[in-house]
mmJSON file of the N, C-alpha and C atoms, coordinates in Angstrom:
{"data_MODEL":{"atom_site":{
"group_PDB":["ATOM","ATOM","ATOM","ATOM","ATOM","ATOM","ATOM","ATOM","ATOM","ATOM","ATOM","ATOM","ATOM","ATOM","ATOM","ATOM","ATOM","ATOM","ATOM","ATOM","ATOM","ATOM","ATOM","ATOM","ATOM","ATOM","ATOM","ATOM","ATOM","ATOM","ATOM","ATOM","ATOM","ATOM","ATOM","ATOM","ATOM","ATOM","ATOM","ATOM","ATOM","ATOM","ATOM","ATOM","ATOM","ATOM","ATOM","ATOM","ATOM","ATOM","ATOM","ATOM","ATOM","ATOM","ATOM","ATOM","ATOM","ATOM","ATOM","ATOM","ATOM","ATOM","ATOM","ATOM","ATOM","ATOM","ATOM","ATOM","ATOM","ATOM","ATOM","ATOM","ATOM","ATOM","ATOM","ATOM","ATOM","ATOM","ATOM","ATOM","ATOM","ATOM","ATOM","ATOM","ATOM","ATOM","ATOM","ATOM","ATOM","ATOM","ATOM","ATOM","ATOM","ATOM","ATOM","ATOM","ATOM","ATOM","ATOM","ATOM","ATOM","ATOM","ATOM","ATOM","ATOM","ATOM","ATOM","ATOM","ATOM","ATOM","ATOM","ATOM","ATOM","ATOM","ATOM","ATOM","ATOM","ATOM","ATOM","ATOM","ATOM","ATOM","ATOM","ATOM","ATOM","ATOM","ATOM","ATOM","ATOM","ATOM","ATOM","ATOM","ATOM","ATOM","ATOM","ATOM","ATOM","ATOM","ATOM","ATOM","ATOM","ATOM","ATOM","ATOM","ATOM","ATOM","ATOM","ATOM","ATOM","ATOM","ATOM","ATOM","ATOM","ATOM","ATOM","ATOM","ATOM","ATOM","ATOM","ATOM","ATOM","ATOM","ATOM","ATOM","ATOM","ATOM","ATOM","ATOM","ATOM","ATOM","ATOM","ATOM","ATOM","ATOM","ATOM","ATOM","ATOM","ATOM","ATOM","ATOM","ATOM","ATOM","ATOM","ATOM","ATOM","ATOM","ATOM","ATOM","ATOM","ATOM","ATOM","ATOM","ATOM","ATOM","ATOM","ATOM","ATOM","ATOM"],
"id":[1,2,3,4,5,6,7,8,9,10,11,12,13,14,15,16,17,18,19,20,21,22,23,24,25,26,27,28,29,30,31,32,33,34,35,36,37,38,39,40,41,42,43,44,45,46,47,48,49,50,51,52,53,54,55,56,57,58,59,60,61,62,63,64,65,66,67,68,69,70,71,72,73,74,75,76,77,78,79,80,81,82,83,84,85,86,87,88,89,90,91,92,93,94,95,96,97,98,99,100,101,102,103,104,105,106,107,108,109,110,111,112,113,114,115,116,117,118,119,120,121,122,123,124,125,126,127,128,129,130,131,132,133,134,135,136,137,138,139,140,141,142,143,144,145,146,147,148,149,150,151,152,153,154,155,156,157,158,159,160,161,162,163,164,165,166,167,168,169,170,171,172,173,174,175,176,177,178,179,180,181,182,183,184,185,186,187,188,189,190,191,192,193,194,195,196,197,198],
"type_symbol":["N","C","C","N","C","C","N","C","C","N","C","C","N","C","C","N","C","C","N","C","C","N","C","C","N","C","C","N","C","C","N","C","C","N","C","C","N","C","C","N","C","C","N","C","C","N","C","C","N","C","C","N","C","C","N","C","C","N","C","C","N","C","C","N","C","C","N","C","C","N","C","C","N","C","C","N","C","C","N","C","C","N","C","C","N","C","C","N","C","C","N","C","C","N","C","C","N","C","C","N","C","C","N","C","C","N","C","C","N","C","C","N","C","C","N","C","C","N","C","C","N","C","C","N","C","C","N","C","C","N","C","C","N","C","C","N","C","C","N","C","C","N","C","C","N","C","C","N","C","C","N","C","C","N","C","C","N","C","C","N","C","C","N","C","C","N","C","C","N","C","C","N","C","C","N","C","C","N","C","C","N","C","C","N","C","C","N","C","C","N","C","C","N","C","C","N","C","C"],
"label_atom_id":["N","CA","C","N","CA","C","N","CA","C","N","CA","C","N","CA","C","N","CA","C","N","CA","C","N","CA","C","N","CA","C","N","CA","C","N","CA","C","N","CA","C","N","CA","C","N","CA","C","N","CA","C","N","CA","C","N","CA","C","N","CA","C","N","CA","C","N","CA","C","N","CA","C","N","CA","C","N","CA","C","N","CA","C","N","CA","C","N","CA","C","N","CA","C","N","CA","C","N","CA","C","N","CA","C","N","CA","C","N","CA","C","N","CA","C","N","CA","C","N","CA","C","N","CA","C","N","CA","C","N","CA","C","N","CA","C","N","CA","C","N","CA","C","N","CA","C","N","CA","C","N","CA","C","N","CA","C","N","CA","C","N","CA","C","N","CA","C","N","CA","C","N","CA","C","N","CA","C","N","CA","C","N","CA","C","N","CA","C","N","CA","C","N","CA","C","N","CA","C","N","CA","C","N","CA","C","N","CA","C","N","CA","C","N","CA","C","N","CA","C","N","CA","C","N","CA","C","N","CA","C"],
"label_alt_id":[null,null,null,null,null,null,null,null,null,null,null,null,null,null,null,null,null,null,null,null,null,null,null,null,null,null,null,null,null,null,null,null,null,null,null,null,null,null,null,null,null,null,null,null,null,null,null,null,null,null,null,null,null,null,null,null,null,null,null,null,null,null,null,null,null,null,null,null,null,null,null,null,null,null,null,null,null,null,null,null,null,null,null,null,null,null,null,null,null,null,null,null,null,null,null,null,null,null,null,null,null,null,null,null,null,null,null,null,null,null,null,null,null,null,null,null,null,null,null,null,null,null,null,null,null,null,null,null,null,null,null,null,null,null,null,null,null,null,null,null,null,null,null,null,null,null,null,null,null,null,null,null,null,null,null,null,null,null,null,null,null,null,null,null,null,null,null,null,null,null,null,null,null,null,null,null,null,null,null,null,null,null,null,null,null,null,null,null,null,null,null,null,null,null,null,null,null,null],
"label_comp_id":["MET","MET","MET","SER","SER","SER","PRO","PRO","PRO","PHE","PHE","PHE","ASP","ASP","ASP","GLU","GLU","GLU","ALA","ALA","ALA","ALA","ALA","ALA","ALA","ALA","ALA","GLY","GLY","GLY","ILE","ILE","ILE","VAL","VAL","VAL","ALA","ALA","ALA","ARG","ARG","ARG","GLY","GLY","GLY","ASP","ASP","ASP","LEU","LEU","LEU","GLY","GLY","GLY","HIS","HIS","HIS","LEU","LEU","LEU","ALA","ALA","ALA","LEU","LEU","LEU","LEU","LEU","LEU","LEU","LEU","LEU","TRP","TRP","TRP","ALA","ALA","ALA","PHE","PHE","PHE","CYS","CYS","CYS","ALA","ALA","ALA","SER","SER","SER","GLY","GLY","GLY","LEU","LEU","LEU","GLY","GLY","GLY","LEU","LEU","LEU","PHE","PHE","PHE","ALA","ALA","ALA","LEU","LEU","LEU","ARG","ARG","ARG","GLU","GLU","GLU","LEU","LEU","LEU","ILE","ILE","ILE","ALA","ALA","ALA","ALA","ALA","ALA","ASN","ASN","ASN","ARG","ARG","ARG","ARG","ARG","ARG","PHE","PHE","PHE","ASP","ASP","ASP","GLU","GLU","GLU","PHE","PHE","PHE","VAL","VAL","VAL","ARG","ARG","ARG","GLU","GLU","GLU","PHE","PHE","PHE","ALA","ALA","ALA","ARG","ARG","ARG","PHE","PHE","PHE","ASN","ASN","ASN","ALA","ALA","ALA","ARG","ARG","ARG","TYR","TYR","TYR","ASP","ASP","ASP","GLY","GLY","GLY","GLY","GLY","GLY","ASP","ASP","ASP","SER","SER","SER"],
"label_asym_id":["A","A","A","A","A","A","A","A","A","A","A","A","A","A","A","A","A","A","A","A","A","A","A","A","A","A","A","A","A","A","A","A","A","A","A","A","A","A","A","A","A","A","A","A","A","A","A","A","A","A","A","A","A","A","A","A","A","A","A","A","A","A","A","A","A","A","A","A","A","A","A","A","A","A","A","A","A","A","A","A","A","A","A","A","A","A","A","A","A","A","A","A","A","A","A","A","A","A","A","A","A","A","A","A","A","A","A","A","A","A","A","A","A","A","A","A","A","A","A","A","A","A","A","A","A","A","A","A","A","A","A","A","A","A","A","A","A","A","A","A","A","A","A","A","A","A","A","A","A","A","A","A","A","A","A","A","A","A","A","A","A","A","A","A","A","A","A","A","A","A","A","A","A","A","A","A","A","A","A","A","A","A","A","A","A","A","A","A","A","A","A","A","A","A","A","A","A","A"],
"label_entity_id":["1","1","1","1","1","1","1","1","1","1","1","1","1","1","1","1","1","1","1","1","1","1","1","1","1","1","1","1","1","1","1","1","1","1","1","1","1","1","1","1","1","1","1","1","1","1","1","1","1","1","1","1","1","1","1","1","1","1","1","1","1","1","1","1","1","1","1","1","1","1","1","1","1","1","1","1","1","1","1","1","1","1","1","1","1","1","1","1","1","1","1","1","1","1","1","1","1","1","1","1","1","1","1","1","1","1","1","1","1","1","1","1","1","1","1","1","1","1","1","1","1","1","1","1","1","1","1","1","1","1","1","1","1","1","1","1","1","1","1","1","1","1","1","1","1","1","1","1","1","1","1","1","1","1","1","1","1","1","1","1","1","1","1","1","1","1","1","1","1","1","1","1","1","1","1","1","1","1","1","1","1","1","1","1","1","1","1","1","1","1","1","1","1","1","1","1","1","1"],
"label_seq_id":[1,1,1,2,2,2,3,3,3,4,4,4,5,5,5,6,6,6,7,7,7,8,8,8,9,9,9,10,10,10,11,11,11,12,12,12,13,13,13,14,14,14,15,15,15,16,16,16,17,17,17,18,18,18,19,19,19,20,20,20,21,21,21,22,22,22,23,23,23,24,24,24,25,25,25,26,26,26,27,27,27,28,28,28,29,29,29,30,30,30,31,31,31,32,32,32,33,33,33,34,34,34,35,35,35,36,36,36,37,37,37,38,38,38,39,39,39,40,40,40,41,41,41,42,42,42,43,43,43,44,44,44,45,45,45,46,46,46,47,47,47,48,48,48,49,49,49,50,50,50,51,51,51,52,52,52,53,53,53,54,54,54,55,55,55,56,56,56,57,57,57,58,58,58,59,59,59,60,60,60,61,61,61,62,62,62,63,63,63,64,64,64,65,65,65,66,66,66],
"pdbx_PDB_ins_code":[null,null,null,null,null,null,null,null,null,null,null,null,null,null,null,null,null,null,null,null,null,null,null,null,null,null,null,null,null,null,null,null,null,null,null,null,null,null,null,null,null,null,null,null,null,null,null,null,null,null,null,null,null,null,null,null,null,null,null,null,null,null,null,null,null,null,null,null,null,null,null,null,null,null,null,null,null,null,null,null,null,null,null,null,null,null,null,null,null,null,null,null,null,null,null,null,null,null,null,null,null,null,null,null,null,null,null,null,null,null,null,null,null,null,null,null,null,null,null,null,null,null,null,null,null,null,null,null,null,null,null,null,null,null,null,null,null,null,null,null,null,null,null,null,null,null,null,null,null,null,null,null,null,null,null,null,null,null,null,null,null,null,null,null,null,null,null,null,null,null,null,null,null,null,null,null,null,null,null,null,null,null,null,null,null,null,null,null,null,null,null,null,null,null,null,null,null,null],
"Cartn_x":[160.115,160.704,161.656,162.657,163.611,163.278,163.598,163.317,163.873,165.052,165.843,165.028,164.512,163.524,162.411,161.884,160.427,160.667,161.797,162.085,162.47,163.328,163.449,162.266,161.297,160.292,159.275,159.201,158.454,158.99,160.342,161.009,160.711,160.982,160.712,159.283,158.535,157.109,156.525,157.203,157.039,157.797,158.734,159.517,160.716,161.207,162.264,163.62,163.966,165.119,166.526,166.24,167.445,167.625,166.696,166.884,167.432,167.081,167.626,169.067,169.563,170.888,171.544,171.126,171.77,171.981,170.947,171.078,172.079,172.176,173.19,174.549,174.754,176.084,176.411,175.462,175.765,176.294,175.493,175.971,177.416,177.552,178.992,180.103,179.765,180.714,181.12,179.988,180.129,180.876,180.63,181.374,182.814,183.088,184.533,185.185,184.494,185.093,185.268,184.544,184.737,185.827,185.886,187.174,188.352,188.372,189.526,190.009,188.92,189.238,189.81,189.178,189.681,191.254,191.554,192.937,193.814,193.43,194.259,194.389,193.568,193.623,194.562,194.484,195.386,196.833,197.066,198.283,198.999,198.12,198.608,199.145,198.183,198.516,199.921,200.039,201.34,202.424,202.4,203.488,203.851,202.685,202.962,203.797,203.445,204.237,205.659,205.956,207.114,207.958,207.486,208.066,208.46,207.497,207.66,208.861,208.89,209.964,211.367,211.248,212.477,212.913,212.121,212.562,213.161,212.418,212.95,214.359,214.522,215.847,216.844,216.578,217.698,217.865,216.872,217.051,218.014,217.743,218.579,220.095,220.247,221.642,222.378,221.628,222.072,222.415,222.174,222.283,221.278,220.173,218.947,218.02,216.862,215.919,214.77,214.002,212.744,211.5],
"Cartn_y":[234.398,233.312,232.799,232.262,231.776,230.37,229.977,228.595,227.464,227.847,226.945,226.763,227.773,227.736,227.156,227.369,226.549,225.028,224.773,223.339,222.728,223.373,222.964,222.787,223.758,223.65,222.578,222.354,221.128,219.835,219.631,218.517,218.415,219.412,219.355,219.059,219.554,219.21,217.777,217.12,215.683,214.9,215.418,214.623,213.946,214.419,213.704,214.462,214.673,215.246,214.546,213.307,212.477,212.802,212.88,213.263,214.646,215.426,216.951,216.839,216.121,215.984,215.252,214.266,213.53,214.585,215.238,216.249,217.342,217.948,218.804,218.313,217.053,216.38,216.236,215.732,215.57,216.934,218.049,219.173,219.632,219.389,219.873,218.741,217.709,216.654,217.078,217.599,217.769,219.224,220.0,221.309,221.17,220.261,220.046,219.315,218.326,217.596,218.735,219.485,220.569,221.381,221.901,222.735,222.116,220.739,220.077,219.835,219.551,219.449,220.742,221.828,223.144,223.584,223.211,223.349,222.346,221.221,220.156,220.721,221.208,221.711,223.043,223.963,225.074,224.558,223.4,222.93,222.536,221.717,221.162,222.152,223.154,224.349,225.028,225.245,225.732,224.933,223.554,222.63,222.637,222.719,222.677,224.011,225.211,226.406,226.247,225.656,225.445,224.499,223.499,222.482,223.145,224.075,224.726,225.817,226.605,227.446,226.735,225.571,224.839,224.376,223.994,223.454,224.577,225.778,226.948,227.526,227.313,227.663,226.684,225.407,224.319,224.662,224.987,225.091,226.362,227.433,228.539,228.339,227.634,227.323,226.327,225.299,224.298,224.714,225.957,226.417,226.079,225.462,225.13,226.35,226.345,227.291,226.806,227.841,227.415,227.464],
"Cartn_z":[89.921,90.322,89.313,89.514,88.443,87.862,86.757,86.411,87.416,87.837,88.883,90.088,90.454,91.775,91.618,90.495,90.06,90.183,89.401,89.163,90.714,91.443,92.899,93.697,93.582,94.243,93.907,92.662,92.024,92.642,92.525,93.022,94.609,95.356,96.722,97.111,96.363,96.635,96.465,95.526,95.322,96.141,96.967,97.892,97.14,95.996,95.363,95.652,96.966,97.318,96.722,96.868,96.354,94.844,94.093,92.606,92.507,93.381,93.43,93.632,94.806,94.923,93.921,93.366,92.212,91.12,90.729,89.495,89.987,91.114,91.523,91.561,91.908,91.828,90.32,89.437,88.047,87.45,87.729,87.213,87.722,89.092,89.527,88.883,88.665,88.085,86.586,85.882,84.528,84.632,85.323,85.268,85.5,86.553,86.987,85.852,85.121,84.004,82.895,82.616,81.561,81.886,83.132,83.618,83.461,83.864,83.581,82.167,81.233,79.852,79.276,79.824,79.264,79.707,80.826,81.282,80.627,80.395,79.651,78.144,77.607,76.205,76.189,77.346,77.26,77.659,78.603,78.599,77.547,76.709,75.44,74.515,74.328,73.37,73.87,75.143,75.697,75.364,75.638,75.415,73.882,72.919,71.486,71.068,71.753,71.558,71.977,73.172,73.442,72.673,72.142,71.321,69.831,69.478,68.147,68.274,69.396,69.661,69.879,70.613,70.748,69.322,68.49,67.095,66.302,66.469,65.753,66.349,67.582,68.2,67.862,67.726,67.221,65.767,64.898,63.49,63.343,64.219,63.859,64.213,65.314,65.832,65.193,64.351,63.63,62.162,61.707,60.559,59.425,59.891,59.096,59.005,58.418,58.11,58.945,59.402,60.342,59.405],
"occupancy":[1.0,1.0,1.0,1.0,1.0,1.0,1.0,1.0,1.0,1.0,1.0,1.0,1.0,1.0,1.0,1.0,1.0,1.0,1.0,1.0,1.0,1.0,1.0,1.0,1.0,1.0,1.0,1.0,1.0,1.0,1.0,1.0,1.0,1.0,1.0,1.0,1.0,1.0,1.0,1.0,1.0,1.0,1.0,1.0,1.0,1.0,1.0,1.0,1.0,1.0,1.0,1.0,1.0,1.0,1.0,1.0,1.0,1.0,1.0,1.0,1.0,1.0,1.0,1.0,1.0,1.0,1.0,1.0,1.0,1.0,1.0,1.0,1.0,1.0,1.0,1.0,1.0,1.0,1.0,1.0,1.0,1.0,1.0,1.0,1.0,1.0,1.0,1.0,1.0,1.0,1.0,1.0,1.0,1.0,1.0,1.0,1.0,1.0,1.0,1.0,1.0,1.0,1.0,1.0,1.0,1.0,1.0,1.0,1.0,1.0,1.0,1.0,1.0,1.0,1.0,1.0,1.0,1.0,1.0,1.0,1.0,1.0,1.0,1.0,1.0,1.0,1.0,1.0,1.0,1.0,1.0,1.0,1.0,1.0,1.0,1.0,1.0,1.0,1.0,1.0,1.0,1.0,1.0,1.0,1.0,1.0,1.0,1.0,1.0,1.0,1.0,1.0,1.0,1.0,1.0,1.0,1.0,1.0,1.0,1.0,1.0,1.0,1.0,1.0,1.0,1.0,1.0,1.0,1.0,1.0,1.0,1.0,1.0,1.0,1.0,1.0,1.0,1.0,1.0,1.0,1.0,1.0,1.0,1.0,1.0,1.0,1.0,1.0,1.0,1.0,1.0,1.0,1.0,1.0,1.0,1.0,1.0,1.0],
"B_iso_or_equiv":[0.0,0.0,0.0,0.0,0.0,0.0,0.0,0.0,0.0,0.0,0.0,0.0,0.0,0.0,0.0,0.0,0.0,0.0,0.0,0.0,0.0,0.0,0.0,0.0,0.0,0.0,0.0,0.0,0.0,0.0,0.0,0.0,0.0,0.0,0.0,0.0,0.0,0.0,0.0,0.0,0.0,0.0,0.0,0.0,0.0,0.0,0.0,0.0,0.0,0.0,0.0,0.0,0.0,0.0,0.0,0.0,0.0,0.0,0.0,0.0,0.0,0.0,0.0,0.0,0.0,0.0,0.0,0.0,0.0,0.0,0.0,0.0,0.0,0.0,0.0,0.0,0.0,0.0,0.0,0.0,0.0,0.0,0.0,0.0,0.0,0.0,0.0,0.0,0.0,0.0,0.0,0.0,0.0,0.0,0.0,0.0,0.0,0.0,0.0,0.0,0.0,0.0,0.0,0.0,0.0,0.0,0.0,0.0,0.0,0.0,0.0,0.0,0.0,0.0,0.0,0.0,0.0,0.0,0.0,0.0,0.0,0.0,0.0,0.0,0.0,0.0,0.0,0.0,0.0,0.0,0.0,0.0,0.0,0.0,0.0,0.0,0.0,0.0,0.0,0.0,0.0,0.0,0.0,0.0,0.0,0.0,0.0,0.0,0.0,0.0,0.0,0.0,0.0,0.0,0.0,0.0,0.0,0.0,0.0,0.0,0.0,0.0,0.0,0.0,0.0,0.0,0.0,0.0,0.0,0.0,0.0,0.0,0.0,0.0,0.0,0.0,0.0,0.0,0.0,0.0,0.0,0.0,0.0,0.0,0.0,0.0,0.0,0.0,0.0,0.0,0.0,0.0,0.0,0.0,0.0,0.0,0.0,0.0],
"pdbx_formal_charge":[null,null,null,null,null,null,null,null,null,null,null,null,null,null,null,null,null,null,null,null,null,null,null,null,null,null,null,null,null,null,null,null,null,null,null,null,null,null,null,null,null,null,null,null,null,null,null,null,null,null,null,null,null,null,null,null,null,null,null,null,null,null,null,null,null,null,null,null,null,null,null,null,null,null,null,null,null,null,null,null,null,null,null,null,null,null,null,null,null,null,null,null,null,null,null,null,null,null,null,null,null,null,null,null,null,null,null,null,null,null,null,null,null,null,null,null,null,null,null,null,null,null,null,null,null,null,null,null,null,null,null,null,null,null,null,null,null,null,null,null,null,null,null,null,null,null,null,null,null,null,null,null,null,null,null,null,null,null,null,null,null,null,null,null,null,null,null,null,null,null,null,null,null,null,null,null,null,null,null,null,null,null,null,null,null,null,null,null,null,null,null,null,null,null,null,null,null,null],
"auth_seq_id":[1,1,1,2,2,2,3,3,3,4,4,4,5,5,5,6,6,6,7,7,7,8,8,8,9,9,9,10,10,10,11,11,11,12,12,12,13,13,13,14,14,14,15,15,15,16,16,16,17,17,17,18,18,18,19,19,19,20,20,20,21,21,21,22,22,22,23,23,23,24,24,24,25,25,25,26,26,26,27,27,27,28,28,28,29,29,29,30,30,30,31,31,31,32,32,32,33,33,33,34,34,34,35,35,35,36,36,36,37,37,37,38,38,38,39,39,39,40,40,40,41,41,41,42,42,42,43,43,43,44,44,44,45,45,45,46,46,46,47,47,47,48,48,48,49,49,49,50,50,50,51,51,51,52,52,52,53,53,53,54,54,54,55,55,55,56,56,56,57,57,57,58,58,58,59,59,59,60,60,60,61,61,61,62,62,62,63,63,63,64,64,64,65,65,65,66,66,66],
"auth_comp_id":["MET","MET","MET","SER","SER","SER","PRO","PRO","PRO","PHE","PHE","PHE","ASP","ASP","ASP","GLU","GLU","GLU","ALA","ALA","ALA","ALA","ALA","ALA","ALA","ALA","ALA","GLY","GLY","GLY","ILE","ILE","ILE","VAL","VAL","VAL","ALA","ALA","ALA","ARG","ARG","ARG","GLY","GLY","GLY","ASP","ASP","ASP","LEU","LEU","LEU","GLY","GLY","GLY","HIS","HIS","HIS","LEU","LEU","LEU","ALA","ALA","ALA","LEU","LEU","LEU","LEU","LEU","LEU","LEU","LEU","LEU","TRP","TRP","TRP","ALA","ALA","ALA","PHE","PHE","PHE","CYS","CYS","CYS","ALA","ALA","ALA","SER","SER","SER","GLY","GLY","GLY","LEU","LEU","LEU","GLY","GLY","GLY","LEU","LEU","LEU","PHE","PHE","PHE","ALA","ALA","ALA","LEU","LEU","LEU","ARG","ARG","ARG","GLU","GLU","GLU","LEU","LEU","LEU","ILE","ILE","ILE","ALA","ALA","ALA","ALA","ALA","ALA","ASN","ASN","ASN","ARG","ARG","ARG","ARG","ARG","ARG","PHE","PHE","PHE","ASP","ASP","ASP","GLU","GLU","GLU","PHE","PHE","PHE","VAL","VAL","VAL","ARG","ARG","ARG","GLU","GLU","GLU","PHE","PHE","PHE","ALA","ALA","ALA","ARG","ARG","ARG","PHE","PHE","PHE","ASN","ASN","ASN","ALA","ALA","ALA","ARG","ARG","ARG","TYR","TYR","TYR","ASP","ASP","ASP","GLY","GLY","GLY","GLY","GLY","GLY","ASP","ASP","ASP","SER","SER","SER"],
"auth_asym_id":["A","A","A","A","A","A","A","A","A","A","A","A","A","A","A","A","A","A","A","A","A","A","A","A","A","A","A","A","A","A","A","A","A","A","A","A","A","A","A","A","A","A","A","A","A","A","A","A","A","A","A","A","A","A","A","A","A","A","A","A","A","A","A","A","A","A","A","A","A","A","A","A","A","A","A","A","A","A","A","A","A","A","A","A","A","A","A","A","A","A","A","A","A","A","A","A","A","A","A","A","A","A","A","A","A","A","A","A","A","A","A","A","A","A","A","A","A","A","A","A","A","A","A","A","A","A","A","A","A","A","A","A","A","A","A","A","A","A","A","A","A","A","A","A","A","A","A","A","A","A","A","A","A","A","A","A","A","A","A","A","A","A","A","A","A","A","A","A","A","A","A","A","A","A","A","A","A","A","A","A","A","A","A","A","A","A","A","A","A","A","A","A","A","A","A","A","A","A"],
"auth_atom_id":["N","CA","C","N","CA","C","N","CA","C","N","CA","C","N","CA","C","N","CA","C","N","CA","C","N","CA","C","N","CA","C","N","CA","C","N","CA","C","N","CA","C","N","CA","C","N","CA","C","N","CA","C","N","CA","C","N","CA","C","N","CA","C","N","CA","C","N","CA","C","N","CA","C","N","CA","C","N","CA","C","N","CA","C","N","CA","C","N","CA","C","N","CA","C","N","CA","C","N","CA","C","N","CA","C","N","CA","C","N","CA","C","N","CA","C","N","CA","C","N","CA","C","N","CA","C","N","CA","C","N","CA","C","N","CA","C","N","CA","C","N","CA","C","N","CA","C","N","CA","C","N","CA","C","N","CA","C","N","CA","C","N","CA","C","N","CA","C","N","CA","C","N","CA","C","N","CA","C","N","CA","C","N","CA","C","N","CA","C","N","CA","C","N","CA","C","N","CA","C","N","CA","C","N","CA","C","N","CA","C","N","CA","C","N","CA","C","N","CA","C","N","CA","C","N","CA","C","N","CA","C"],
"pdbx_PDB_model_num":[1,1,1,1,1,1,1,1,1,1,1,1,1,1,1,1,1,1,1,1,1,1,1,1,1,1,1,1,1,1,1,1,1,1,1,1,1,1,1,1,1,1,1,1,1,1,1,1,1,1,1,1,1,1,1,1,1,1,1,1,1,1,1,1,1,1,1,1,1,1,1,1,1,1,1,1,1,1,1,1,1,1,1,1,1,1,1,1,1,1,1,1,1,1,1,1,1,1,1,1,1,1,1,1,1,1,1,1,1,1,1,1,1,1,1,1,1,1,1,1,1,1,1,1,1,1,1,1,1,1,1,1,1,1,1,1,1,1,1,1,1,1,1,1,1,1,1,1,1,1,1,1,1,1,1,1,1,1,1,1,1,1,1,1,1,1,1,1,1,1,1,1,1,1,1,1,1,1,1,1,1,1,1,1,1,1,1,1,1,1,1,1,1,1,1,1,1,1]
}}}
């Protein structure tokens, strides 16, 4: 029996289904928040790469060095 199954069985045996539902909601909300944060970091990285490349392009055609 997995640790999750043991914990769920213990919670159900005591009648704390509301607490189990709240715990599952908290895990899902935290996971969604971490996923959104990871995507935001990746988007920020892509935007930074774009700005750097754009600055390099401008420097090349304005006669400056990159």
